[in-house]
KEFIPA-185544 format. One record per residue: x, y, z of N, C-alpha, C, O in turn; residue in one letter; residue number from 1. Coordinates in steps of 0.05 Angstrom, whole numbers, m for minus. Layout:
<mimis>
{mimi {X; Y; Z}; {X; Y; Z}; {X; Y; Z}; {X; Y; Z}; A; NUM}
...
</mimis>
This chain:
<mimis>
{mimi {1644; 1158; 1816}; {1666; 1152; 1820}; {1678; 1176; 1791}; {1673; 1169; 1767}; M; 1}
{mimi {1687; 1192; 1795}; {1701; 1213; 1771}; {1727; 1187; 1750}; {1741; 1166; 1752}; Y; 2}
{mimi {1721; 1204; 1736}; {1743; 1188; 1715}; {1763; 1208; 1700}; {1749; 1229; 1701}; R; 3}
{mimi {1786; 1216; 1687}; {1803; 1222; 1668}; {1818; 1212; 1656}; {1835; 1198; 1667}; I; 4}
{mimi {1820; 1215; 1627}; {1843; 1198; 1615}; {1859; 1222; 1592}; {1846; 1237; 1579}; V; 5}
{mimi {1881; 1221; 1592}; {1900; 1228; 1577}; {1916; 1212; 1562}; {1926; 1191; 1569}; K; 6}
{mimi {1920; 1225; 1532}; {1929; 1200; 1513}; {1962; 1218; 1511}; {1966; 1241; 1519}; K; 7}
{mimi {1979; 1204; 1502}; {1998; 1205; 1498}; {2008; 1191; 1474}; {1997; 1170; 1471}; F; 8}
{mimi {2033; 1198; 1449}; {2038; 1178; 1430}; {2072; 1184; 1431}; {2080; 1206; 1437}; G; 9}
{mimi {2092; 1157; 1422}; {2113; 1163; 1409}; {2110; 1141; 1395}; {2094; 1122; 1396}; F; 10}
{mimi {2137; 1147; 1375}; {2143; 1118; 1354}; {2169; 1101; 1358}; {2192; 1111; 1359}; E; 11}
{mimi {2164; 1074; 1360}; {2188; 1063; 1368}; {2187; 1036; 1361}; {2165; 1027; 1355}; A; 12}
{mimi {2207; 1020; 1362}; {2215; 998; 1348}; {2223; 977; 1363}; {2242; 978; 1379}; A; 13}
{mimi {2206; 953; 1357}; {2218; 940; 1371}; {2214; 906; 1361}; {2195; 901; 1346}; H; 14}
{mimi {2230; 888; 1370}; {2222; 854; 1369}; {2217; 835; 1390}; {2224; 841; 1414}; Q; 15}
{mimi {2205; 810; 1384}; {2198; 798; 1408}; {2211; 772; 1408}; {2197; 755; 1397}; L; 16}
{mimi {2234; 765; 1418}; {2243; 755; 1419}; {2245; 720; 1433}; {2262; 701; 1435}; T; 17}
{mimi {2214; 726; 1442}; {2212; 693; 1452}; {2186; 679; 1439}; {2167; 667; 1450}; N; 18}
{mimi {2189; 684; 1408}; {2162; 680; 1393}; {2178; 657; 1359}; {2197; 663; 1346}; V; 19}
{mimi {2167; 640; 1358}; {2181; 630; 1331}; {2199; 653; 1303}; {2190; 672; 1290}; P; 20}
{mimi {2223; 640; 1304}; {2229; 667; 1281}; {2214; 666; 1261}; {2219; 688; 1251}; P; 21}
{mimi {2195; 652; 1243}; {2182; 654; 1231}; {2158; 672; 1232}; {2148; 681; 1212}; D; 22}
{mimi {2148; 677; 1261}; {2130; 699; 1274}; {2142; 727; 1261}; {2166; 732; 1260}; H; 23}
{mimi {2119; 746; 1251}; {2123; 779; 1244}; {2136; 793; 1258}; {2151; 811; 1249}; Q; 24}
{mimi {2131; 785; 1288}; {2139; 803; 1312}; {2159; 792; 1317}; {2170; 804; 1336}; C; 25}
{mimi {2175; 771; 1308}; {2205; 766; 1317}; {2223; 786; 1299}; {2246; 792; 1305}; A; 26}
{mimi {2211; 796; 1278}; {2229; 816; 1263}; {2227; 841; 1273}; {2208; 845; 1288}; R; 27}
{mimi {2248; 864; 1265}; {2252; 878; 1276}; {2225; 908; 1270}; {2228; 917; 1247}; L; 28}
{mimi {2206; 920; 1282}; {2190; 932; 1265}; {2185; 946; 1285}; {2191; 941; 1308}; H; 29}
{mimi {2166; 973; 1274}; {2159; 992; 1292}; {2127; 1006; 1294}; {2110; 1002; 1277}; G; 30}
{mimi {2124; 1017; 1311}; {2087; 1031; 1323}; {2088; 1047; 1326}; {2108; 1052; 1339}; H; 31}
{mimi {2068; 1072; 1320}; {2064; 1096; 1332}; {2046; 1089; 1359}; {2022; 1093; 1361}; S; 32}
{mimi {2056; 1084; 1370}; {2053; 1082; 1393}; {2036; 1096; 1407}; {2043; 1120; 1408}; Y; 33}
{mimi {2007; 1090; 1423}; {1989; 1107; 1434}; {1994; 1094; 1466}; {1999; 1070; 1468}; V; 34}
{mimi {1991; 1115; 1492}; {1980; 1110; 1512}; {1965; 1127; 1521}; {1962; 1150; 1512}; V; 35}
{mimi {1952; 1116; 1540}; {1926; 1124; 1548}; {1932; 1118; 1583}; {1937; 1096; 1593}; E; 36}
{mimi {1930; 1136; 1592}; {1932; 1139; 1631}; {1905; 1149; 1643}; {1894; 1170; 1638}; V; 37}
{mimi {1895; 1130; 1659}; {1860; 1124; 1662}; {1868; 1141; 1693}; {1880; 1125; 1707}; A; 38}
{mimi {1866; 1165; 1705}; {1859; 1163; 1737}; {1838; 1169; 1744}; {1825; 1181; 1728}; L; 39}
{mimi {1827; 1162; 1768}; {1801; 1158; 1774}; {1797; 1172; 1805}; {1817; 1177; 1818}; T; 40}
{mimi {1777; 1177; 1812}; {1772; 1189; 1839}; {1737; 1196; 1850}; {1719; 1207; 1837}; S; 41}
{mimi {1737; 1184; 1880}; {1710; 1190; 1891}; {1702; 1212; 1889}; {1679; 1219; 1887}; D; 42}
{mimi {1724; 1228; 1892}; {1720; 1258; 1905}; {1735; 1274; 1883}; {1751; 1268; 1866}; D; 43}
{mimi {1722; 1298; 1892}; {1740; 1328; 1865}; {1759; 1330; 1885}; {1756; 1325; 1909}; L; 44}
{mimi {1785; 1342; 1869}; {1806; 1355; 1892}; {1795; 1392; 1880}; {1808; 1402; 1861}; N; 45}
{mimi {1772; 1407; 1891}; {1757; 1428; 1879}; {1744; 1426; 1853}; {1719; 1423; 1852}; G; 46}
{mimi {1761; 1427; 1829}; {1734; 1423; 1808}; {1741; 1403; 1799}; {1723; 1393; 1785}; D; 47}
{mimi {1765; 1387; 1799}; {1776; 1364; 1780}; {1784; 1347; 1795}; {1785; 1354; 1818}; W; 48}
{mimi {1793; 1316; 1789}; {1816; 1299; 1791}; {1840; 1309; 1803}; {1852; 1308; 1825}; I; 49}
{mimi {1844; 1320; 1776}; {1877; 1327; 1778}; {1872; 1339; 1757}; {1853; 1336; 1743}; R; 50}
{mimi {1901; 1366; 1749}; {1903; 1379; 1723}; {1917; 1368; 1714}; {1937; 1361; 1727}; D; 51}
{mimi {1912; 1358; 1682}; {1920; 1339; 1656}; {1947; 1352; 1666}; {1959; 1339; 1684}; F; 52}
{mimi {1957; 1373; 1659}; {1987; 1387; 1661}; {2004; 1367; 1682}; {2028; 1366; 1678}; A; 53}
{mimi {1992; 1351; 1706}; {2008; 1349; 1726}; {2016; 1319; 1713}; {2029; 1302; 1727}; D; 54}
{mimi {2010; 1315; 1696}; {2025; 1291; 1674}; {2044; 1297; 1656}; {2061; 1280; 1654}; L; 55}
{mimi {2047; 1322; 1640}; {2068; 1336; 1620}; {2094; 1315; 1634}; {2109; 1308; 1615}; D; 56}
{mimi {2103; 1304; 1660}; {2123; 1292; 1659}; {2131; 1270; 1652}; {2153; 1259; 1651}; H; 57}
{mimi {2106; 1263; 1646}; {2102; 1236; 1634}; {2112; 1241; 1608}; {2135; 1234; 1602}; F; 58}
{mimi {2098; 1251; 1593}; {2106; 1266; 1564}; {2121; 1264; 1559}; {2126; 1249; 1540}; S; 59}
{mimi {2140; 1279; 1572}; {2177; 1284; 1570}; {2185; 1262; 1565}; {2199; 1253; 1546}; R; 60}
{mimi {2166; 1243; 1601}; {2194; 1223; 1607}; {2190; 1202; 1568}; {2209; 1195; 1555}; Y; 61}
{mimi {2171; 1199; 1562}; {2165; 1184; 1541}; {2174; 1200; 1517}; {2163; 1189; 1497}; L; 62}
{mimi {2184; 1215; 1512}; {2197; 1226; 1488}; {2220; 1235; 1491}; {2227; 1252; 1475}; K; 63}
{mimi {2240; 1228; 1514}; {2279; 1225; 1513}; {2273; 1190; 1525}; {2291; 1173; 1529}; D; 64}
{mimi {2252; 1187; 1527}; {2269; 1140; 1538}; {2258; 1129; 1513}; {2271; 1111; 1502}; T; 65}
{mimi {2234; 1138; 1503}; {2221; 1118; 1478}; {2222; 1123; 1451}; {2231; 1107; 1434}; C; 66}
{mimi {2212; 1150; 1445}; {2206; 1155; 1422}; {2231; 1159; 1412}; {2250; 1172; 1421}; D; 67}
{mimi {2225; 1137; 1377}; {2240; 1140; 1362}; {2262; 1122; 1363}; {2281; 1125; 1347}; H; 68}
{mimi {2260; 1099; 1384}; {2287; 1088; 1402}; {2276; 1052; 1390}; {2256; 1041; 1382}; R; 69}
{mimi {2303; 1046; 1394}; {2278; 1018; 1402}; {2280; 1002; 1429}; {2301; 1001; 1442}; N; 70}
{mimi {2256; 987; 1438}; {2253; 989; 1452}; {2266; 971; 1477}; {2268; 971; 1501}; L; 71}
{mimi {2273; 956; 1456}; {2289; 928; 1470}; {2306; 941; 1480}; {2312; 941; 1504}; N; 72}
{mimi {2319; 955; 1460}; {2353; 964; 1480}; {2338; 984; 1502}; {2348; 984; 1525}; E; 73}
{mimi {2316; 999; 1497}; {2303; 1021; 1524}; {2309; 992; 1556}; {2324; 993; 1576}; V; 74}
{mimi {2292; 973; 1546}; {2293; 954; 1571}; {2322; 947; 1572}; {2334; 959; 1591}; F; 75}
{mimi {2332; 937; 1563}; {2357; 924; 1568}; {2379; 943; 1578}; {2398; 934; 1591}; A; 76}
{mimi {2375; 973; 1571}; {2389; 987; 1587}; {2379; 995; 1611}; {2397; 1003; 1626}; D; 77}
{mimi {2342; 997; 1624}; {2340; 999; 1653}; {2345; 976; 1669}; {2339; 976; 1693}; L; 78}
{mimi {2354; 957; 1658}; {2356; 926; 1663}; {2323; 913; 1669}; {2315; 901; 1690}; G; 79}
{mimi {2310; 919; 1646}; {2278; 905; 1648}; {2284; 880; 1635}; {2290; 879; 1611}; I; 80}
{mimi {2282; 848; 1657}; {2290; 823; 1635}; {2264; 819; 1620}; {2256; 796; 1616}; P; 81}
{mimi {2252; 837; 1613}; {2217; 825; 1599}; {2223; 825; 1568}; {2242; 836; 1558}; H; 82}
{mimi {2205; 813; 1554}; {2205; 822; 1531}; {2180; 860; 1523}; {2166; 869; 1541}; A; 83}
{mimi {2181; 871; 1502}; {2173; 885; 1502}; {2139; 891; 1486}; {2129; 907; 1470}; T; 84}
{mimi {2130; 864; 1503}; {2101; 858; 1485}; {2083; 895; 1502}; {2094; 913; 1515}; T; 85}
{mimi {2059; 892; 1493}; {2044; 920; 1503}; {2035; 913; 1527}; {2027; 931; 1541}; A; 86}
{mimi {2034; 898; 1532}; {2032; 881; 1562}; {2051; 891; 1583}; {2047; 909; 1600}; E; 87}
{mimi {2070; 878; 1578}; {2095; 891; 1592}; {2102; 929; 1594}; {2111; 943; 1612}; R; 88}
{mimi {2093; 935; 1566}; {2103; 959; 1563}; {2091; 975; 1581}; {2105; 989; 1595}; I; 89}
{mimi {2057; 977; 1583}; {2035; 983; 1606}; {2041; 976; 1631}; {2029; 983; 1652}; A; 90}
{mimi {2062; 962; 1627}; {2062; 952; 1668}; {2094; 970; 1671}; {2101; 980; 1692}; R; 91}
{mimi {2101; 970; 1661}; {2123; 997; 1659}; {2117; 1012; 1657}; {2125; 1023; 1677}; W; 92}
{mimi {2105; 1028; 1644}; {2108; 1055; 1647}; {2077; 1061; 1666}; {2067; 1084; 1666}; L; 93}
{mimi {2067; 1041; 1679}; {2058; 1045; 1696}; {2074; 1057; 1732}; {2069; 1077; 1747}; C; 94}
{mimi {2088; 1040; 1734}; {2105; 1040; 1753}; {2137; 1065; 1733}; {2157; 1068; 1747}; K; 95}
{mimi {2136; 1073; 1715}; {2149; 1096; 1727}; {2131; 1116; 1731}; {2144; 1133; 1744}; V; 96}
{mimi {2108; 1125; 1728}; {2083; 1142; 1729}; {2086; 1141; 1763}; {2086; 1162; 1775}; L; 97}
{mimi {2087; 1121; 1773}; {2092; 1124; 1805}; {2110; 1135; 1816}; {2110; 1155; 1830}; L; 98}
{mimi {2134; 1117; 1806}; {2164; 1131; 1812}; {2163; 1154; 1813}; {2171; 1165; 1833}; R; 99}
{mimi {2151; 1175; 1788}; {2147; 1194; 1784}; {2133; 1210; 1800}; {2147; 1230; 1797}; N; 100}
{mimi {2120; 1216; 1812}; {2098; 1224; 1821}; {2072; 1202; 1836}; {2051; 1195; 1826}; D; 101}
{mimi {2087; 1194; 1868}; {2075; 1176; 1881}; {2052; 1186; 1891}; {2046; 1172; 1911}; P; 102}
{mimi {2032; 1205; 1887}; {2011; 1221; 1895}; {1997; 1203; 1873}; {1980; 1189; 1884}; T; 103}
{mimi {1998; 1200; 1851}; {1982; 1182; 1839}; {1974; 1160; 1838}; {1960; 1150; 1821}; L; 104}
{mimi {1988; 1144; 1871}; {1978; 1123; 1871}; {1951; 1112; 1871}; {1942; 1091; 1863}; R; 105}
{mimi {1943; 1127; 1880}; {1899; 1129; 1903}; {1883; 1141; 1873}; {1859; 1145; 1873}; N; 106}
{mimi {1897; 1144; 1853}; {1886; 1157; 1833}; {1892; 1142; 1807}; {1873; 1141; 1791}; Q; 107}
{mimi {1915; 1129; 1799}; {1922; 1107; 1771}; {1903; 1091; 1775}; {1902; 1077; 1796}; L; 108}
{mimi {1885; 1089; 1756}; {1865; 1067; 1755}; {1869; 1041; 1732}; {1862; 1018; 1734}; E; 109}
{mimi {1884; 1059; 1704}; {1904; 1044; 1680}; {1923; 1053; 1664}; {1923; 1077; 1657}; S; 110}
{mimi {1939; 1038; 1657}; {1951; 1057; 1633}; {1942; 1028; 1612}; {1940; 1005; 1620}; V; 111}
{mimi {1939; 1036; 1588}; {1937; 1024; 1560}; {1959; 1024; 1539}; {1973; 1044; 1540}; R; 112}
{mimi {1964; 1010; 1524}; {1988; 1008; 1502}; {1982; 999; 1477}; {1988; 977; 1467}; V; 113}
{mimi {1965; 1025; 1463}; {1962; 1020; 1437}; {1974; 1012; 1422}; {1979; 1034; 1411}; H; 114}
{mimi {1991; 991; 1404}; {2011; 983; 1387}; {1992; 995; 1359}; {2002; 1016; 1350}; E; 115}
{mimi {1969; 987; 1346}; {1957; 992; 1335}; {1930; 1005; 1339}; {1920; 1008; 1362}; T; 116}
{mimi {1916; 1015; 1316}; {1886; 1025; 1315}; {1866; 1008; 1339}; {1847; 1014; 1353}; D; 117}
{mimi {1886; 979; 1331}; {1853; 965; 1339}; {1867; 940; 1357}; {1855; 919; 1362}; N; 118}
{mimi {1891; 944; 1366}; {1902; 924; 1394}; {1915; 938; 1407}; {1933; 951; 1396}; A; 119}
{mimi {1911; 940; 1440}; {1932; 948; 1449}; {1920; 936; 1476}; {1897; 927; 1474}; W; 120}
{mimi {1932; 936; 1496}; {1941; 916; 1526}; {1939; 935; 1540}; {1943; 959; 1535}; A; 121}
{mimi {1933; 923; 1560}; {1915; 951; 1578}; {1929; 938; 1617}; {1922; 916; 1625}; E; 122}
{mimi {1940; 949; 1628}; {1957; 942; 1662}; {1927; 957; 1677}; {1924; 982; 1674}; W; 123}
{mimi {1912; 947; 1690}; {1887; 960; 1702}; {1889; 956; 1731}; {1883; 933; 1735}; R; 124}
{mimi {1895; 967; 1752}; {1899; 967; 1779}; {1868; 955; 1784}; {1849; 962; 1770}; R; 125}
{mimi {1869; 934; 1808}; {1841; 916; 1816}; {1854; 926; 1843}; {1853; 950; 1844}; L; 126}
{mimi {1864; 915; 1862}; {1863; 917; 1887}; {1901; 924; 1895}; {1912; 933; 1916}; N; 127}
{mimi {1913; 917; 1869}; {1947; 915; 1873}; {1954; 951; 1870}; {1947; 971; 1858}; E; 128}
{mimi {1973; 942; 1894}; {1987; 961; 1907}; {2016; 963; 1891}; {2031; 947; 1903}; L; 129}
{mimi {2030; 975; 1868}; {2054; 973; 1861}; {2072; 989; 1879}; {2096; 990; 1876}; I; 130}
</mimis>
């Protein structure tokens, strides 16, 4: 099995509304998000799984949609009825990747969203197809 990972970054704010009012995440706060997209394949397409440049559209999407924005507002504008937790963001970004490039369906292994250097959440494909 071959595996490649590409990292992306954006700056954004959010707040969680489903926590007690005195919880630190109930306040509006920001993160320097890092998103890792992992692709896998049993075989190579020539010399690689996929050209890293094939994911450039995702970088543009993050810049245009997420960078220096309030993710609560982004989710509301997109009609996403969930909290902006790292877990929910990872799942949403997985759907974005597959919607914008359906050829990733068999290669997308995981989307990891880092809120900080030592805290992250991940959506990982087991047998699930989105």
